[in-house]
mmCIF file as Biopython writes it, N, C-alpha, C and O atoms, coordinates in Angstrom:
data_model
#
loop_
_atom_site.group_PDB
_atom_site.id
_atom_site.type_symbol
_atom_site.label_atom_id
_atom_site.label_alt_id
_atom_site.label_comp_id
_atom_site.label_asym_id
_atom_site.label_entity_id
_atom_site.label_seq_id
_atom_site.pdbx_PDB_ins_code
_atom_site.Cartn_x
_atom_site.Cartn_y
_atom_site.Cartn_z
_atom_site.occupancy
_atom_site.B_iso_or_equiv
_atom_site.auth_seq_id
_atom_site.auth_asym_id
_atom_site.pdbx_PDB_model_num
ATOM 1   N N  . MET A ? 1  ? 0.777   -1.359 -0.040 1.0 0.0 1  A 1 
ATOM 2   C CA . MET A ? 1  ? 0.063   0.093  0.096  1.0 0.0 1  A 1 
ATOM 3   C C  . MET A ? 1  ? 0.934   1.221  0.011  1.0 0.0 1  A 1 
ATOM 4   O O  . MET A ? 1  ? 1.988   1.249  0.646  1.0 0.0 1  A 1 
ATOM 5   N N  . ASN A ? 2  ? 0.573   2.126  -0.712 1.0 0.0 2  A 1 
ATOM 6   C CA . ASN A ? 2  ? 1.317   3.456  -1.033 1.0 0.0 2  A 1 
ATOM 7   C C  . ASN A ? 2  ? 0.208   4.375  -0.987 1.0 0.0 2  A 1 
ATOM 8   O O  . ASN A ? 2  ? -0.380  4.795  -1.983 1.0 0.0 2  A 1 
ATOM 9   N N  . PRO A ? 3  ? -0.071  4.688  0.278  1.0 0.0 3  A 1 
ATOM 10  C CA . PRO A ? 3  ? -1.385  5.776  0.329  1.0 0.0 3  A 1 
ATOM 11  C C  . PRO A ? 3  ? -0.994  7.228  0.027  1.0 0.0 3  A 1 
ATOM 12  O O  . PRO A ? 3  ? 0.131   7.709  0.158  1.0 0.0 3  A 1 
ATOM 13  N N  . HIS A ? 4  ? -2.075  7.831  -0.389 1.0 0.0 4  A 1 
ATOM 14  C CA . HIS A ? 4  ? -1.765  9.334  -0.577 1.0 0.0 4  A 1 
ATOM 15  C C  . HIS A ? 4  ? -2.403  10.001 0.635  1.0 0.0 4  A 1 
ATOM 16  O O  . HIS A ? 4  ? -3.603  10.054 0.905  1.0 0.0 4  A 1 
ATOM 17  N N  . TRP A ? 5  ? -1.236  10.566 1.402  1.0 0.0 5  A 1 
ATOM 18  C CA . TRP A ? 5  ? -1.587  11.228 2.701  1.0 0.0 5  A 1 
ATOM 19  C C  . TRP A ? 5  ? -2.136  12.704 2.417  1.0 0.0 5  A 1 
ATOM 20  O O  . TRP A ? 5  ? -1.712  13.487 1.567  1.0 0.0 5  A 1 
ATOM 21  N N  . GLN A ? 6  ? -3.112  12.888 3.269  1.0 0.0 6  A 1 
ATOM 22  C CA . GLN A ? 6  ? -3.468  14.556 3.257  1.0 0.0 6  A 1 
ATOM 23  C C  . GLN A ? 6  ? -3.516  15.039 4.800  1.0 0.0 6  A 1 
ATOM 24  O O  . GLN A ? 6  ? -4.106  14.434 5.695  1.0 0.0 6  A 1 
ATOM 25  N N  . LYS A ? 7  ? -2.843  16.151 4.936  1.0 0.0 7  A 1 
ATOM 26  C CA . LYS A ? 7  ? -2.679  16.715 6.060  1.0 0.0 7  A 1 
ATOM 27  C C  . LYS A ? 7  ? -3.909  17.445 6.583  1.0 0.0 7  A 1 
ATOM 28  O O  . LYS A ? 7  ? -4.469  18.241 5.828  1.0 0.0 7  A 1 
ATOM 29  N N  . SER A ? 8  ? -4.422  17.219 7.940  1.0 0.0 8  A 1 
ATOM 30  C CA . SER A ? 8  ? -5.466  17.910 8.295  1.0 0.0 8  A 1 
ATOM 31  C C  . SER A ? 8  ? -5.529  19.509 8.116  1.0 0.0 8  A 1 
ATOM 32  O O  . SER A ? 8  ? -4.576  20.227 8.418  1.0 0.0 8  A 1 
ATOM 33  N N  . SER A ? 9  ? -6.610  19.943 7.654  1.0 0.0 9  A 1 
ATOM 34  C CA . SER A ? 9  ? -6.743  21.464 7.595  1.0 0.0 9  A 1 
ATOM 35  C C  . SER A ? 9  ? -6.835  22.181 8.730  1.0 0.0 9  A 1 
ATOM 36  O O  . SER A ? 9  ? -6.886  23.408 8.652  1.0 0.0 9  A 1 
ATOM 37  N N  . TYR A ? 10 ? -6.870  21.568 9.892  1.0 0.0 10 A 1 
ATOM 38  C CA . TYR A ? 10 ? -6.691  22.229 11.094 1.0 0.0 10 A 1 
ATOM 39  C C  . TYR A ? 10 ? -5.395  22.358 11.720 1.0 0.0 10 A 1 
ATOM 40  O O  . TYR A ? 10 ? -5.153  22.799 12.843 1.0 0.0 10 A 1 
ATOM 41  N N  . CYS A ? 11 ? -4.542  21.890 10.796 1.0 0.0 11 A 1 
ATOM 42  C CA . CYS A ? 11 ? -2.991  21.523 11.513 1.0 0.0 11 A 1 
ATOM 43  C C  . CYS A ? 11 ? -2.243  23.137 10.717 1.0 0.0 11 A 1 
ATOM 44  O O  . CYS A ? 11 ? -2.337  23.511 9.548  1.0 0.0 11 A 1 
ATOM 45  N N  . SER A ? 12 ? -1.728  23.614 11.564 1.0 0.0 12 A 1 
ATOM 46  C CA . SER A ? 12 ? -0.598  24.741 11.313 1.0 0.0 12 A 1 
ATOM 47  C C  . SER A ? 12 ? 0.734   24.027 10.827 1.0 0.0 12 A 1 
ATOM 48  O O  . SER A ? 12 ? 0.890   22.809 10.916 1.0 0.0 12 A 1 
ATOM 49  N N  . GLU A ? 13 ? 1.629   24.850 10.333 1.0 0.0 13 A 1 
ATOM 50  C CA . GLU A ? 13 ? 2.700   24.272 9.978  1.0 0.0 13 A 1 
ATOM 51  C C  . GLU A ? 13 ? 3.530   23.572 11.231 1.0 0.0 13 A 1 
ATOM 52  O O  . GLU A ? 13 ? 3.543   24.060 12.361 1.0 0.0 13 A 1 
ATOM 53  N N  . GLY A ? 14 ? 4.173   22.435 10.885 1.0 0.0 14 A 1 
ATOM 54  C CA . GLY A ? 14 ? 4.944   22.044 12.099 1.0 0.0 14 A 1 
ATOM 55  C C  . GLY A ? 14 ? 4.840   20.653 12.129 1.0 0.0 14 A 1 
ATOM 56  O O  . GLY A ? 14 ? 4.270   20.081 11.200 1.0 0.0 14 A 1 
ATOM 57  N N  . ASN A ? 15 ? 5.347   19.976 13.139 1.0 0.0 15 A 1 
ATOM 58  C CA . ASN A ? 15 ? 5.480   18.297 13.121 1.0 0.0 15 A 1 
ATOM 59  C C  . ASN A ? 15 ? 4.486   17.824 13.970 1.0 0.0 15 A 1 
ATOM 60  O O  . ASN A ? 15 ? 4.651   16.667 14.354 1.0 0.0 15 A 1 
ATOM 61  N N  . SER A ? 16 ? 3.545   18.383 14.346 1.0 0.0 16 A 1 
ATOM 62  C CA . SER A ? 16 ? 2.471   17.698 15.220 1.0 0.0 16 A 1 
ATOM 63  C C  . SER A ? 16 ? 1.264   17.949 14.472 1.0 0.0 16 A 1 
ATOM 64  O O  . SER A ? 16 ? 0.507   18.822 14.898 1.0 0.0 16 A 1 
ATOM 65  N N  . CYS A ? 17 ? 0.876   17.125 13.098 1.0 0.0 17 A 1 
ATOM 66  C CA . CYS A ? 17 ? -0.022  17.224 12.411 1.0 0.0 17 A 1 
ATOM 67  C C  . CYS A ? 17 ? -0.678  15.575 12.449 1.0 0.0 17 A 1 
ATOM 68  O O  . CYS A ? 17 ? 0.005   14.585 12.710 1.0 0.0 17 A 1 
ATOM 69  N N  . VAL A ? 18 ? -2.059  15.559 12.145 1.0 0.0 18 A 1 
ATOM 70  C CA . VAL A ? 18 ? -2.481  14.335 11.682 1.0 0.0 18 A 1 
ATOM 71  C C  . VAL A ? 18 ? -2.632  14.193 10.156 1.0 0.0 18 A 1 
ATOM 72  O O  . VAL A ? 18 ? -3.047  15.157 9.512  1.0 0.0 18 A 1 
ATOM 73  N N  . HIS A ? 19 ? -2.326  13.076 9.569  1.0 0.0 19 A 1 
ATOM 74  C CA . HIS A ? 19 ? -2.608  12.811 8.198  1.0 0.0 19 A 1 
ATOM 75  C C  . HIS A ? 19 ? -3.547  11.758 8.232  1.0 0.0 19 A 1 
ATOM 76  O O  . HIS A ? 19 ? -3.697  10.942 9.141  1.0 0.0 19 A 1 
ATOM 77  N N  . VAL A ? 20 ? -4.269  11.856 6.992  1.0 0.0 20 A 1 
ATOM 78  C CA . VAL A ? 20 ? -5.378  10.917 6.718  1.0 0.0 20 A 1 
ATOM 79  C C  . VAL A ? 20 ? -5.334  10.345 5.304  1.0 0.0 20 A 1 
ATOM 80  O O  . VAL A ? 20 ? -5.159  11.118 4.362  1.0 0.0 20 A 1 
ATOM 81  N N  . ALA A ? 21 ? -5.489  8.971  5.091  1.0 0.0 21 A 1 
ATOM 82  C CA . ALA A ? 21 ? -5.405  8.550  3.986  1.0 0.0 21 A 1 
ATOM 83  C C  . ALA A ? 21 ? -6.401  7.522  3.609  1.0 0.0 21 A 1 
ATOM 84  O O  . ALA A ? 21 ? -6.747  6.978  4.658  1.0 0.0 21 A 1 
ATOM 85  N N  . THR A ? 22 ? -7.085  6.950  2.501  1.0 0.0 22 A 1 
ATOM 86  C CA . THR A ? 22 ? -7.943  5.803  2.547  1.0 0.0 22 A 1 
ATOM 87  C C  . THR A ? 22 ? -7.568  4.959  1.446  1.0 0.0 22 A 1 
ATOM 88  O O  . THR A ? 22 ? -6.835  5.285  0.512  1.0 0.0 22 A 1 
ATOM 89  N N  . SER A ? 23 ? -8.299  3.510  1.683  1.0 0.0 23 A 1 
ATOM 90  C CA . SER A ? 23 ? -8.015  2.500  0.815  1.0 0.0 23 A 1 
ATOM 91  C C  . SER A ? 23 ? -9.006  1.579  1.122  1.0 0.0 23 A 1 
ATOM 92  O O  . SER A ? 23 ? -9.195  1.255  2.295  1.0 0.0 23 A 1 
ATOM 93  N N  . ALA A ? 24 ? -9.750  1.056  0.089  1.0 0.0 24 A 1 
ATOM 94  C CA . ALA A ? 24 ? -10.709 0.059  0.016  1.0 0.0 24 A 1 
ATOM 95  C C  . ALA A ? 24 ? -11.562 -0.077 1.481  1.0 0.0 24 A 1 
ATOM 96  O O  . ALA A ? 24 ? -11.401 -1.031 2.243  1.0 0.0 24 A 1 
ATOM 97  N N  . GLY A ? 25 ? -12.310 0.822  1.687  1.0 0.0 25 A 1 
ATOM 98  C CA . GLY A ? 25 ? -13.032 0.721  2.681  1.0 0.0 25 A 1 
ATOM 99  C C  . GLY A ? 25 ? -12.442 1.016  4.175  1.0 0.0 25 A 1 
ATOM 100 O O  . GLY A ? 25 ? -13.079 0.792  5.204  1.0 0.0 25 A 1 
ATOM 101 N N  . THR A ? 26 ? -11.006 1.602  4.122  1.0 0.0 26 A 1 
ATOM 102 C CA . THR A ? 26 ? -10.418 1.721  5.554  1.0 0.0 26 A 1 
ATOM 103 C C  . THR A ? 26 ? -10.021 3.092  5.532  1.0 0.0 26 A 1 
ATOM 104 O O  . THR A ? 26 ? -9.867  3.645  4.443  1.0 0.0 26 A 1 
ATOM 105 N N  . ILE A ? 27 ? -9.836  3.705  6.598  1.0 0.0 27 A 1 
ATOM 106 C CA . ILE A ? 27 ? -9.269  4.914  6.926  1.0 0.0 27 A 1 
ATOM 107 C C  . ILE A ? 27 ? -8.067  4.830  7.617  1.0 0.0 27 A 1 
ATOM 108 O O  . ILE A ? 27 ? -8.039  4.246  8.700  1.0 0.0 27 A 1 
ATOM 109 N N  . HIS A ? 28 ? -6.903  5.418  7.063  1.0 0.0 28 A 1 
ATOM 110 C CA . HIS A ? 28 ? -5.615  5.260  7.801  1.0 0.0 28 A 1 
ATOM 111 C C  . HIS A ? 28 ? -5.262  6.690  8.444  1.0 0.0 28 A 1 
ATOM 112 O O  . HIS A ? 28 ? -5.487  7.738  7.839  1.0 0.0 28 A 1 
ATOM 113 N N  . LEU A ? 29 ? -4.705  6.641  9.687  1.0 0.0 29 A 1 
ATOM 114 C CA . LEU A ? 29 ? -4.422  8.001  10.229 1.0 0.0 29 A 1 
ATOM 115 C C  . LEU A ? 29 ? -2.855  7.798  10.717 1.0 0.0 29 A 1 
ATOM 116 O O  . LEU A ? 29 ? -2.468  6.707  11.135 1.0 0.0 29 A 1 
ATOM 117 N N  . THR A ? 30 ? -2.038  8.888  10.629 1.0 0.0 30 A 1 
ATOM 118 C CA . THR A ? 30 ? -0.757  8.767  10.998 1.0 0.0 30 A 1 
ATOM 119 C C  . THR A ? 30 ? -0.478  10.297 11.477 1.0 0.0 30 A 1 
ATOM 120 O O  . THR A ? 30 ? -1.328  11.186 11.439 1.0 0.0 30 A 1 
ATOM 121 N N  . GLU A ? 31 ? 0.942   10.458 11.963 1.0 0.0 31 A 1 
ATOM 122 C CA . GLU A ? 31 ? 1.426   11.669 12.267 1.0 0.0 31 A 1 
ATOM 123 C C  . GLU A ? 31 ? 2.519   12.287 11.624 1.0 0.0 31 A 1 
ATOM 124 O O  . GLU A ? 31 ? 3.389   11.521 11.208 1.0 0.0 31 A 1 
ATOM 125 N N  . SER A ? 32 ? 2.654   13.331 11.472 1.0 0.0 32 A 1 
ATOM 126 C CA . SER A ? 32 ? 3.704   14.236 10.730 1.0 0.0 32 A 1 
ATOM 127 C C  . SER A ? 32 ? 5.198   13.704 10.743 1.0 0.0 32 A 1 
ATOM 128 O O  . SER A ? 32 ? 5.929   13.633 9.755  1.0 0.0 32 A 1 
ATOM 129 N N  . ALA A ? 33 ? 5.522   13.339 12.050 1.0 0.0 33 A 1 
ATOM 130 C CA . ALA A ? 33 ? 6.876   12.814 12.196 1.0 0.0 33 A 1 
ATOM 131 C C  . ALA A ? 33 ? 7.321   11.732 11.488 1.0 0.0 33 A 1 
ATOM 132 O O  . ALA A ? 33 ? 8.512   11.599 11.205 1.0 0.0 33 A 1 
ATOM 133 N N  . ASP A ? 34 ? 6.198   10.689 11.072 1.0 0.0 34 A 1 
ATOM 134 C CA . ASP A ? 34 ? 6.494   9.466  10.269 1.0 0.0 34 A 1 
ATOM 135 C C  . ASP A ? 34 ? 5.172   9.216  9.552  1.0 0.0 34 A 1 
ATOM 136 O O  . ASP A ? 34 ? 4.380   8.392  10.009 1.0 0.0 34 A 1 
ATOM 137 N N  . PRO A ? 35 ? 4.886   9.969  8.336  1.0 0.0 35 A 1 
ATOM 138 C CA . PRO A ? 35 ? 3.904   9.634  7.747  1.0 0.0 35 A 1 
ATOM 139 C C  . PRO A ? 35 ? 3.596   8.180  6.900  1.0 0.0 35 A 1 
ATOM 140 O O  . PRO A ? 35 ? 2.540   7.854  6.358  1.0 0.0 35 A 1 
ATOM 141 N N  . ARG A ? 36 ? 4.688   7.531  6.963  1.0 0.0 36 A 1 
ATOM 142 C CA . ARG A ? 36 ? 4.702   6.283  6.258  1.0 0.0 36 A 1 
ATOM 143 C C  . ARG A ? 36 ? 4.331   5.194  7.332  1.0 0.0 36 A 1 
ATOM 144 O O  . ARG A ? 36 ? 4.214   4.019  6.985  1.0 0.0 36 A 1 
ATOM 145 N N  . GLY A ? 37 ? 4.126   5.634  8.791  1.0 0.0 37 A 1 
ATOM 146 C CA . GLY A ? 37 ? 3.839   4.540  9.640  1.0 0.0 37 A 1 
ATOM 147 C C  . GLY A ? 37 ? 2.500   4.669  10.184 1.0 0.0 37 A 1 
ATOM 148 O O  . GLY A ? 37 ? 2.306   5.530  11.043 1.0 0.0 37 A 1 
ATOM 149 N N  . VAL A ? 38 ? 1.664   4.010  9.840  1.0 0.0 38 A 1 
ATOM 150 C CA . VAL A ? 38 ? 0.224   4.088  10.138 1.0 0.0 38 A 1 
ATOM 151 C C  . VAL A ? 38 ? 0.089   3.661  11.583 1.0 0.0 38 A 1 
ATOM 152 O O  . VAL A ? 38 ? 0.563   2.621  12.042 1.0 0.0 38 A 1 
ATOM 153 N N  . ILE A ? 39 ? -0.721  4.717  12.368 1.0 0.0 39 A 1 
ATOM 154 C CA . ILE A ? 39 ? -0.807  4.389  13.707 1.0 0.0 39 A 1 
ATOM 155 C C  . ILE A ? 39 ? -2.161  4.114  14.033 1.0 0.0 39 A 1 
ATOM 156 O O  . ILE A ? 39 ? -2.449  3.958  15.219 1.0 0.0 39 A 1 
ATOM 157 N N  . LEU A ? 40 ? -3.069  4.027  13.121 1.0 0.0 40 A 1 
ATOM 158 C CA . LEU A ? 40 ? -4.446  3.730  13.259 1.0 0.0 40 A 1 
ATOM 159 C C  . LEU A ? 40 ? -5.299  3.378  12.037 1.0 0.0 40 A 1 
ATOM 160 O O  . LEU A ? 40 ? -5.518  4.274  11.221 1.0 0.0 40 A 1 
ATOM 161 N N  . ASP A ? 41 ? -5.737  2.305  11.863 1.0 0.0 41 A 1 
ATOM 162 C CA . ASP A ? 41 ? -6.800  1.825  10.686 1.0 0.0 41 A 1 
ATOM 163 C C  . ASP A ? 41 ? -8.138  1.844  11.236 1.0 0.0 41 A 1 
ATOM 164 O O  . ASP A ? 41 ? -8.357  1.492  12.395 1.0 0.0 41 A 1 
ATOM 165 N N  . ALA A ? 42 ? -9.058  2.251  10.431 1.0 0.0 42 A 1 
ATOM 166 C CA . ALA A ? 42 ? -10.409 2.189  11.008 1.0 0.0 42 A 1 
ATOM 167 C C  . ALA A ? 42 ? -11.311 2.058  9.697  1.0 0.0 42 A 1 
ATOM 168 O O  . ALA A ? 42 ? -10.941 2.371  8.566  1.0 0.0 42 A 1 
ATOM 169 N N  . ARG A ? 43 ? -12.660 1.499  10.075 1.0 0.0 43 A 1 
ATOM 170 C CA . ARG A ? 43 ? -13.621 1.529  8.970  1.0 0.0 43 A 1 
ATOM 171 C C  . ARG A ? 43 ? -14.210 2.761  9.172  1.0 0.0 43 A 1 
ATOM 172 O O  . ARG A ? 43 ? -14.116 3.395  10.223 1.0 0.0 43 A 1 
ATOM 173 N N  . PRO A ? 44 ? -14.993 3.217  7.902  1.0 0.0 44 A 1 
ATOM 174 C CA . PRO A ? 44 ? -15.504 4.262  7.841  1.0 0.0 44 A 1 
ATOM 175 C C  . PRO A ? 44 ? -16.512 4.865  8.986  1.0 0.0 44 A 1 
ATOM 176 O O  . PRO A ? 44 ? -16.525 6.029  9.385  1.0 0.0 44 A 1 
ATOM 177 N N  . ALA A ? 45 ? -17.465 3.645  9.473  1.0 0.0 45 A 1 
ATOM 178 C CA . ALA A ? 45 ? -18.378 3.786  10.593 1.0 0.0 45 A 1 
ATOM 179 C C  . ALA A ? 45 ? -17.546 4.203  11.980 1.0 0.0 45 A 1 
ATOM 180 O O  . ALA A ? 45 ? -17.936 5.105  12.720 1.0 0.0 45 A 1 
ATOM 181 N N  . ALA A ? 46 ? -16.469 3.496  12.198 1.0 0.0 46 A 1 
ATOM 182 C CA . ALA A ? 46 ? -15.739 3.600  13.420 1.0 0.0 46 A 1 
ATOM 183 C C  . ALA A ? 46 ? -14.810 5.116  13.307 1.0 0.0 46 A 1 
ATOM 184 O O  . ALA A ? 46 ? -14.324 5.677  14.289 1.0 0.0 46 A 1 
ATOM 185 N N  . PHE A ? 47 ? -14.727 5.487  12.237 1.0 0.0 47 A 1 
ATOM 186 C CA . PHE A ? 47 ? -13.847 6.750  12.117 1.0 0.0 47 A 1 
ATOM 187 C C  . PHE A ? 47 ? -15.001 7.992  12.323 1.0 0.0 47 A 1 
ATOM 188 O O  . PHE A ? 47 ? -14.785 9.072  12.873 1.0 0.0 47 A 1 
ATOM 189 N N  . ASP A ? 48 ? -16.138 7.585  11.795 1.0 0.0 48 A 1 
ATOM 190 C CA . ASP A ? 48 ? -17.087 8.700  12.083 1.0 0.0 48 A 1 
ATOM 191 C C  . ASP A ? 48 ? -17.343 8.832  13.620 1.0 0.0 48 A 1 
ATOM 192 O O  . ASP A ? 48 ? -17.343 9.951  14.134 1.0 0.0 48 A 1 
ATOM 193 N N  . ALA A ? 49 ? -17.556 7.736  14.338 1.0 0.0 49 A 1 
ATOM 194 C CA . ALA A ? 49 ? -17.792 7.648  15.865 1.0 0.0 49 A 1 
ATOM 195 C C  . ALA A ? 49 ? -16.528 8.351  16.474 1.0 0.0 49 A 1 
ATOM 196 O O  . ALA A ? 49 ? -16.610 9.169  17.391 1.0 0.0 49 A 1 
ATOM 197 N N  . LEU A ? 50 ? -15.489 8.007  15.953 1.0 0.0 50 A 1 
ATOM 198 C CA . LEU A ? 50 ? -14.282 8.765  16.735 1.0 0.0 50 A 1 
ATOM 199 C C  . LEU A ? 50 ? -14.430 10.399 16.554 1.0 0.0 50 A 1 
ATOM 200 O O  . LEU A ? 50 ? -14.311 11.202 17.479 1.0 0.0 50 A 1 
ATOM 201 N N  . LEU A ? 51 ? -14.675 10.688 15.369 1.0 0.0 51 A 1 
ATOM 202 C CA . LEU A ? 51 ? -14.569 12.143 15.107 1.0 0.0 51 A 1 
ATOM 203 C C  . LEU A ? 51 ? -15.894 12.740 15.938 1.0 0.0 51 A 1 
ATOM 204 O O  . LEU A ? 51 ? -15.754 13.830 16.494 1.0 0.0 51 A 1 
ATOM 205 N N  . ALA A ? 52 ? -17.051 12.114 16.022 1.0 0.0 52 A 1 
ATOM 206 C CA . ALA A ? 52 ? -18.239 12.582 16.904 1.0 0.0 52 A 1 
ATOM 207 C C  . ALA A ? 52 ? -17.712 12.745 18.340 1.0 0.0 52 A 1 
ATOM 208 O O  . ALA A ? 52 ? -17.939 13.744 19.022 1.0 0.0 52 A 1 
ATOM 209 N N  . THR A ? 53 ? -17.059 11.787 18.707 1.0 0.0 53 A 1 
ATOM 210 C CA . THR A ? 53 ? -16.567 11.834 20.341 1.0 0.0 53 A 1 
ATOM 211 C C  . THR A ? 53 ? -15.537 12.946 20.309 1.0 0.0 53 A 1 
ATOM 212 O O  . THR A ? 53 ? -15.621 13.747 21.240 1.0 0.0 53 A 1 
ATOM 213 N N  . LEU A ? 54 ? -14.705 13.121 19.532 1.0 0.0 54 A 1 
ATOM 214 C CA . LEU A ? 54 ? -13.614 14.109 19.567 1.0 0.0 54 A 1 
ATOM 215 C C  . LEU A ? 54 ? -14.461 15.376 19.666 1.0 0.0 54 A 1 
ATOM 216 O O  . LEU A ? 54 ? -14.336 16.086 20.664 1.0 0.0 54 A 1 
ATOM 217 N N  . LYS A ? 55 ? -15.302 15.700 18.711 1.0 0.0 55 A 1 
ATOM 218 C CA . LYS A ? 55 ? -16.048 16.914 18.679 1.0 0.0 55 A 1 
ATOM 219 C C  . LYS A ? 55 ? -16.925 17.225 20.031 1.0 0.0 55 A 1 
ATOM 220 O O  . LYS A ? 55 ? -17.088 18.352 20.499 1.0 0.0 55 A 1 
ATOM 221 N N  . MET A ? 56 ? -17.429 16.069 20.537 1.0 0.0 56 A 1 
ATOM 222 C CA . MET A ? 56 ? -18.120 16.287 21.759 1.0 0.0 56 A 1 
ATOM 223 C C  . MET A ? 56 ? -17.114 16.718 22.842 1.0 0.0 56 A 1 
ATOM 224 O O  . MET A ? 56 ? -17.388 17.730 23.487 1.0 0.0 56 A 1 
ATOM 225 N N  . GLU A ? 57 ? -15.993 16.058 23.100 1.0 0.0 57 A 1 
ATOM 226 C CA . GLU A ? 57 ? -15.075 16.277 23.958 1.0 0.0 57 A 1 
ATOM 227 C C  . GLU A ? 57 ? -14.497 17.882 23.896 1.0 0.0 57 A 1 
ATOM 228 O O  . GLU A ? 57 ? -14.286 18.603 24.872 1.0 0.0 57 A 1 
ATOM 229 N N  . SER A ? 58 ? -14.308 18.216 22.500 1.0 0.0 58 A 1 
ATOM 230 C CA . SER A ? 58 ? -13.804 19.498 22.376 1.0 0.0 58 A 1 
ATOM 231 C C  . SER A ? 58 ? -14.848 20.485 22.723 1.0 0.0 58 A 1 
ATOM 232 O O  . SER A ? 58 ? -14.331 21.544 23.078 1.0 0.0 58 A 1 
ATOM 233 N N  . ARG A ? 59 ? -16.078 20.502 22.742 1.0 0.0 59 A 1 
ATOM 234 C CA . ARG A ? 59 ? -17.070 21.266 23.237 1.0 0.0 59 A 1 
ATOM 235 C C  . ARG A ? 59 ? -17.039 21.632 24.861 1.0 0.0 59 A 1 
ATOM 236 O O  . ARG A ? 59 ? -17.302 22.735 25.341 1.0 0.0 59 A 1 
ATOM 237 N N  . ARG A ? 60 ? -16.625 20.347 25.637 1.0 0.0 60 A 1 
ATOM 238 C CA . ARG A ? 60 ? -16.641 20.346 27.206 1.0 0.0 60 A 1 
ATOM 239 C C  . ARG A ? 60 ? -15.482 21.229 27.573 1.0 0.0 60 A 1 
ATOM 240 O O  . ARG A ? 60 ? -15.445 21.768 28.679 1.0 0.0 60 A 1 
ATOM 241 N N  . VAL A ? 61 ? -14.424 21.412 26.573 1.0 0.0 61 A 1 
ATOM 242 C CA . VAL A ? 61 ? -13.180 21.938 27.325 1.0 0.0 61 A 1 
ATOM 243 C C  . VAL A ? 61 ? -13.426 23.361 27.240 1.0 0.0 61 A 1 
ATOM 244 O O  . VAL A ? 61 ? -12.631 24.156 27.740 1.0 0.0 61 A 1 
#
C-alpha cells in the first residue's frame, strides 16, 4: 500500500499534524513525524464515531 496522505486542514505548519489516507473501505491515520507509519486503521463507521466523540469532548473544554 502506498497511500496518498492528506494533512488535516486544522493543522498549522510543524511536526504535530494528523495525516489521513483511504484505501478500500479503510481510513488510515498517522502523524507528521512519520507519515509512512500508520498508527490507526479504521472502518468509515468507526472513524465517524471517533470524530463525533472528539467533537463532543472539544465542546466540554
